[in-house]
C-alpha angles and dihedrals in degrees: 000000000000113000129205121240136224108269089219107044104009101237125132104219124095141167130232116200138207130214090276090056091248115147141215120200112237146169128211123227130216090270090056092251117150111231126186115242090215108053093217095055115113127220095203109133094007125122108235095180092077123049127187122212115236092209104048144004095277123122135162142118122318088243090060094066119111108264091194093069113068130166 
């Protein structure tokens, strides 16, 4: 599976958050689908429309990731 990278710092790990500001670590595949890093993590109650980079201050929608940079 190819993963999209942060347009700012070029890493491939992100976090999605819920209303309590809790996070789940994710990657984003080449189809802009958000995938949990840990298979047992649930997305119930989490906003998948905004992802936050683990390496820098970038955040945005999965579709705004640079499709030209794959891992």
